[in-house]
C-alpha positions as CSV (number, residue, x, y, z in Angstrom):
1,M,-75.1,202.9,-0.1
2,T,-76.8,204.8,2.8
3,L,-75.8,204.9,6.4
4,A,-78.8,202.7,7.2
5,D,-77.6,200.1,4.7
6,D,-74.1,200.1,6.1
7,L,-75.4,199.6,9.7
8,E,-77.7,196.8,8.6
9,R,-74.8,195.0,6.9
10,E,-72.4,195.5,9.9
11,R,-75.0,194.3,12.4
12,A,-76.0,191.1,10.5
13,A,-73.9,188.7,12.5
14,L,-74.9,190.0,16.0
15,T,-77.7,188.9,18.2
16,M,-80.0,191.9,18.6
17,I,-81.3,192.7,22.1
18,H,-83.0,196.1,21.2
19,G,-83.7,197.6,17.8
20,Q,-83.7,201.4,18.6
21,P,-81.3,202.2,20.1
22,F,-79.5,199.3,18.7
23,N,-78.0,196.9,21.3
24,A,-76.7,193.5,20.4
25,E,-74.6,190.7,21.8
26,A,-71.6,189.0,20.1
27,P,-72.3,185.5,18.7
28,P,-70.8,182.7,20.8
29,E,-68.0,182.1,18.3
30,A,-66.7,185.7,18.9
31,L,-65.3,184.6,22.2
32,E,-63.1,182.0,20.7
33,T,-60.6,184.4,19.1
34,D,-58.1,186.7,20.8
35,I,-59.3,189.8,18.8
36,T,-63.0,190.1,18.1
37,P,-63.7,191.1,14.5
38,T,-65.5,194.4,14.4
39,E,-68.6,192.9,12.9
40,L,-68.8,190.5,15.8
41,H,-68.1,193.0,18.6
42,Y,-71.1,193.6,20.9
43,V,-72.8,197.0,20.7
44,R,-74.3,199.0,23.5
45,S,-76.0,202.4,23.0
46,N,-78.3,204.4,25.2
47,F,-79.6,206.6,22.3
48,P,-79.7,206.3,18.5
49,V,-76.6,206.7,16.4
50,P,-76.0,210.5,16.2
51,N,-74.4,212.8,13.6
52,H,-71.0,214.1,14.7
53,D,-69.1,216.9,13.1
54,G,-65.8,215.6,14.4
55,R,-65.0,218.5,16.8
56,L,-63.9,217.8,20.3
57,E,-64.0,220.7,22.8
58,I,-61.9,220.8,25.9
59,G,-62.8,223.2,28.6
60,G,-64.2,223.7,32.1
61,A,-61.9,224.5,34.9
62,V,-58.8,224.8,32.8
63,E,-56.3,227.6,31.9
64,H,-56.3,226.9,28.1
65,P,-59.6,225.7,26.6
66,F,-59.3,224.6,23.0
67,T,-61.0,222.6,20.2
68,L,-59.6,219.6,18.3
69,S,-60.7,218.4,14.9
70,L,-60.5,214.8,14.0
71,D,-57.3,215.6,12.0
72,D,-55.9,217.3,15.1
73,V,-56.5,214.2,17.2
74,K,-54.9,212.0,14.5
75,A,-51.9,214.3,14.4
76,M,-51.1,213.7,18.1
77,R,-48.9,211.0,19.3
78,S,-50.9,207.8,19.1
79,I,-50.7,204.3,20.7
80,E,-52.6,201.1,19.9
81,R,-53.9,198.9,22.7
82,V,-55.9,195.7,22.8
83,V,-58.7,196.2,25.3
84,T,-61.5,193.9,26.5
85,L,-64.8,195.7,27.0
86,E,-67.8,194.3,28.9
87,C,-71.2,195.8,29.3
88,A,-72.0,196.3,32.9
89,G,-75.4,194.6,32.4
90,N,-73.8,191.5,30.9
91,G,-75.4,188.4,32.5
92,R,-78.5,190.3,33.7
93,L,-80.9,187.6,32.5
94,A,-79.4,185.2,35.1
95,M,-80.4,187.4,38.1
96,R,-83.4,186.6,40.2
97,P,-85.7,188.4,40.6
98,L,-85.0,189.8,37.1
99,P,-84.0,193.4,37.3
100,A,-85.1,196.1,34.9
101,G,-82.9,197.0,32.0
102,E,-81.8,195.5,28.7
103,P,-82.1,191.6,28.9
104,W,-78.5,190.8,28.3
105,G,-77.4,187.2,28.2
106,D,-73.7,186.3,28.5
107,Y,-72.2,187.7,25.3
108,A,-72.0,191.5,25.8
109,V,-68.2,191.2,26.0
110,S,-65.6,191.6,23.3
111,T,-61.9,192.4,22.7
112,A,-60.6,194.8,20.0
113,S,-57.5,196.7,19.1
114,W,-58.0,200.4,19.6
115,K,-55.8,203.3,18.3
116,G,-55.9,206.8,19.4
117,A,-54.4,209.8,21.2
118,L,-53.7,209.7,25.0
119,L,-56.2,211.4,27.1
120,H,-53.6,212.6,29.7
121,E,-51.7,214.5,27.0
122,V,-54.9,216.4,26.0
123,I,-55.6,217.2,29.7
124,E,-52.0,218.4,30.2
125,R,-52.4,220.8,27.3
126,A,-55.5,222.3,28.8
127,K,-53.8,222.8,32.2
128,P,-56.5,222.0,34.7
129,L,-56.9,224.5,37.6
130,D,-56.0,223.4,41.1
131,T,-59.7,223.3,41.9
132,G,-60.4,220.5,39.4
133,V,-61.6,217.2,40.9
134,E,-63.3,215.3,38.0
135,V,-63.3,215.2,34.2
136,L,-66.7,215.0,32.4
137,F,-67.0,213.3,29.0
138,A,-70.0,214.0,26.9
139,G,-71.2,212.3,23.7
140,V,-73.3,213.9,21.1
141,D,-75.9,211.1,21.4
142,H,-79.1,212.2,23.1
143,G,-82.8,211.6,23.4
144,S,-85.6,211.0,25.9
145,Y,-84.9,208.6,28.7
146,I,-86.7,206.9,31.6
147,L,-85.0,208.3,34.7
148,D,-84.1,206.3,37.7
149,P,-86.2,207.5,40.6
150,V,-83.0,208.6,42.4
151,L,-82.8,211.6,40.1
152,K,-86.3,212.9,39.8
153,D,-85.3,216.5,39.2
154,I,-83.4,215.9,36.0
155,D,-85.2,216.8,32.7
156,A,-85.2,213.6,30.7
157,S,-87.0,214.9,27.7
158,D,-83.7,215.4,25.8
159,L,-80.9,213.8,27.8
160,S,-77.2,213.5,26.6
161,F,-74.9,210.7,27.5
162,E,-72.3,211.9,30.0
163,R,-69.9,210.2,32.4
164,S,-67.0,211.3,34.5
165,L,-63.7,210.0,35.9
166,T,-61.6,211.5,38.7
167,L,-59.1,214.0,37.4
168,V,-56.3,211.9,39.1
169,H,-57.4,208.9,37.0
170,A,-58.0,210.8,33.7
171,A,-54.7,212.6,33.9
172,D,-52.6,209.5,34.9
173,P,-50.2,208.5,32.1
174,A,-50.2,204.9,33.4
175,A,-53.9,204.6,32.9
176,E,-53.5,204.8,29.1
177,I,-57.0,206.1,28.5
178,L,-57.4,206.6,24.8
179,I,-59.3,209.1,22.6
180,A,-59.7,206.4,20.0
181,Y,-60.4,206.9,16.3
182,E,-59.5,203.4,15.0
183,M,-60.8,199.9,15.8
184,N,-59.1,196.8,14.5
185,G,-57.1,198.9,12.0
186,E,-60.1,200.7,10.5
187,P,-61.8,204.0,11.3
188,L,-64.5,203.7,13.9
189,N,-67.8,202.8,12.5
190,P,-71.0,204.6,13.7
191,D,-72.1,201.8,16.1
192,H,-68.8,202.0,17.9
193,G,-68.6,205.8,18.3
194,A,-67.3,207.4,15.1
195,P,-65.4,209.6,14.7
196,V,-63.9,209.5,18.2
197,R,-64.7,207.8,21.5
198,L,-63.1,207.2,24.9
199,I,-61.5,203.8,25.7
200,V,-61.0,203.3,29.5
201,P,-59.1,200.1,30.1
202,H,-60.2,197.8,33.0
203,W,-63.6,199.5,33.4
204,Y,-67.0,198.4,32.3
205,G,-67.9,199.7,28.9
206,V,-70.1,202.5,30.2
207,A,-67.0,204.6,31.0
208,S,-65.8,204.4,27.4
209,V,-68.1,207.3,26.1
210,K,-68.9,207.0,22.4
211,W,-69.3,209.9,19.9
212,L,-67.1,212.0,22.2
213,S,-67.7,215.8,21.7
214,R,-66.7,217.5,25.0
215,I,-64.2,217.1,27.8
216,D,-64.7,219.4,30.8
217,V,-62.7,219.6,34.0
218,L,-65.1,220.0,36.9
219,T,-64.7,221.5,40.4
220,Q,-67.4,219.4,41.9
221,P,-68.3,215.7,41.5
222,F,-70.6,215.1,38.6
223,I,-74.3,214.2,39.2
224,G,-76.1,212.8,36.2
225,E,-78.4,210.0,35.1
226,F,-75.7,207.8,33.8
227,E,-73.4,208.5,36.7
228,T,-75.5,208.6,39.9
229,G,-78.9,207.3,38.6
230,H,-78.3,204.4,36.4
231,Y,-74.9,202.5,36.4
232,M,-75.1,202.3,40.1
233,Y,-75.0,199.2,42.3
234,Q,-78.2,199.7,44.3
235,W,-78.1,197.1,47.1
236,A,-80.8,196.2,49.6
237,D,-78.6,196.3,52.6
238,R,-75.8,198.8,52.0
239,P,-75.1,202.2,50.4
240,P,-75.1,202.4,46.6
241,E,-71.8,202.2,44.7
242,R,-70.8,203.4,41.2
243,V,-70.2,200.9,38.5
244,T,-66.5,201.0,37.8
245,V,-64.0,198.2,37.1
246,M,-64.9,194.9,35.6
247,R,-65.2,192.0,38.0
248,P,-63.3,188.7,37.4
249,R,-65.0,186.3,35.1
250,A,-64.2,183.0,33.3
251,R,-66.3,181.8,30.4
252,I,-66.3,178.4,28.8
253,T,-66.2,178.7,25.0
254,V,-65.6,175.1,24.0
255,P,-67.6,172.9,24.4
256,R,-70.8,174.9,24.1
257,L,-73.8,174.5,26.2
258,G,-75.8,171.3,25.3
259,T,-73.1,169.8,23.1
260,T,-73.0,166.0,22.7
261,I,-69.4,164.6,23.0
262,D,-67.9,161.2,22.9
263,G,-66.9,159.4,26.1
264,G,-63.5,157.7,26.3
265,A,-61.9,160.4,24.3
266,K,-59.9,163.4,25.3
267,H,-61.5,166.8,25.0
268,L,-60.1,170.3,25.6
269,V,-62.4,172.5,27.6
270,R,-61.4,176.0,26.6
271,G,-62.4,179.6,27.5
272,K,-61.6,183.2,28.2
273,A,-61.0,184.9,31.5
274,W,-60.7,188.6,32.4
275,S,-60.8,191.1,35.3
276,G,-60.6,194.8,35.8
277,T,-58.4,194.2,38.9
278,G,-56.4,191.5,37.2
279,P,-54.5,189.9,35.7
280,V,-56.4,186.6,36.3
281,T,-54.0,184.3,38.2
282,N,-56.1,181.1,38.4
283,V,-58.9,179.4,36.5
284,D,-60.4,176.3,38.1
285,I,-62.7,173.8,36.6
286,S,-65.4,171.6,38.3
287,L,-66.7,168.6,36.4
288,T,-69.8,167.7,38.4
289,G,-72.0,169.4,40.9
290,E,-70.2,170.0,44.2
291,S,-67.0,168.3,43.0
292,E,-63.5,169.5,43.7
293,W,-62.0,172.4,41.8
294,L,-59.2,171.4,39.4
295,P,-56.6,173.9,38.0
296,A,-56.9,174.7,34.3
297,H,-53.9,175.8,32.3
298,L,-54.0,179.6,32.1
299,E,-52.1,181.4,29.4
300,T,-50.3,184.7,30.1
301,R,-52.0,187.9,28.8
302,E,-50.7,189.2,25.5
303,G,-51.3,192.7,26.8
304,P,-52.3,194.4,30.1
305,Y,-56.0,195.1,29.2
306,Q,-57.2,192.0,27.4
307,W,-58.7,188.6,28.2
308,Q,-56.7,185.5,28.8
309,N,-57.0,182.0,27.2
310,W,-57.3,179.0,29.4
311,W,-57.8,175.2,28.8
312,F,-58.3,172.0,30.6
313,E,-57.9,168.5,29.2
314,W,-60.8,166.2,30.1
315,E,-61.5,162.6,29.3
316,P,-65.1,161.7,30.4
317,T,-65.6,157.9,30.7
318,E,-69.2,157.5,31.8
319,P,-72.2,158.4,29.5
320,G,-74.8,160.9,30.7
321,R,-75.2,164.6,31.3
322,K,-72.1,166.3,32.8
323,S,-72.0,169.8,34.3
324,L,-69.0,172.0,33.8
325,R,-68.1,175.1,35.9
326,A,-65.3,177.6,35.5
327,R,-64.1,180.0,38.2
328,A,-61.6,182.8,37.9
329,T,-59.4,184.4,40.6
330,D,-57.5,187.6,39.9
331,A,-54.2,189.1,41.3
332,A,-56.1,191.2,43.8
333,G,-57.6,188.0,45.3
334,N,-61.1,188.5,43.9
335,V,-62.9,185.2,43.2
336,Q,-66.1,184.7,41.3
337,P,-69.2,184.1,43.5
338,Q,-71.3,180.9,43.2
339,V,-74.5,182.9,42.5
340,P,-75.2,186.4,41.1
341,I,-74.9,189.2,43.5
342,W,-78.3,190.8,43.1
343,N,-78.7,194.5,42.8
344,R,-81.7,196.5,41.7
345,L,-80.5,197.5,38.2
346,G,-78.7,194.2,37.5
347,Y,-75.1,195.2,37.0
348,G,-71.8,193.3,37.4
349,N,-73.0,189.7,37.4
350,N,-69.9,187.6,37.5
351,A,-71.2,184.4,39.0
352,I,-69.5,181.2,38.1
353,E,-70.7,179.9,34.8
354,V,-72.4,176.5,34.7
355,I,-73.0,174.6,31.4
356,Y,-73.8,171.0,30.6
357,V,-72.7,168.6,27.9
358,D,-74.1,165.1,27.1
359,V,-71.6,162.3,26.9
360,R,-72.4,159.3,24.7
């Protein structure tokens, strides 16, 4: 079986957004489980799936540059963490006017178990110089790209995917950033960054560079298309900001949009909630337009980086169409807004979800 055959089989259950490079949402049922099966996990790529020889080079402003093979990475101390990843463009279709970019609906979010070596231990081994300020992560994926007008001087004829983190963040043991080589107990597949990728908990998925090939300590802040061009909040009335941590969000998974349910019977409204500045501390439910907010039962997170389950018992009595809204609040006091916060490239939409059901 060829790589193309393998990819086609693994992608069959997803909702394709773009064919080449392949981008796809998870199906709605994927949000009903604590761990998203690999074949149901959303996929986001900026370039086609590349070939990777398995080598990871560490250099830049360090005392001891070195190269790791995949076997070297696997031989290091490893940990396994369950992490929720969300595409920064998730929910873009709900913004008005519609921004440019992939037309993501609401299912570019998933949760998987990732195993790998700890980034901070690799950085410690390299011994960054005192002049280091950021760490640049480069994938082997590359290709032509339509530049954001902010970075007109960059050659986009053959651009590589590169992102950075501050050295303080990257070297922090408490951040538990992974150089991952397993997903849900199996080796990474090509769509998810094989053979090694970065996993940055709490941040939108753009930070978790796939097909990782280089780690360089920088003495100046990085300027690049995927750092200071795209993946920036470009507002109409204030300075631009980098896309970083996930915003709080609650999703309704049951019942689904447009479902018909029986009146006079008890129903469980269920869903998931997550935040990069979490944990989520409250999920509230509204049962009609402009009605009061009622507290849902929120379950404790199983781990520090994954979504939480919540539920609300509801017994509708009158027939007709009913609206349901879910709103999350996190430990930092961040609350979902009523409407999407528009920005030119359509990132970070965490507006309160509204669905309807018909009661008979």
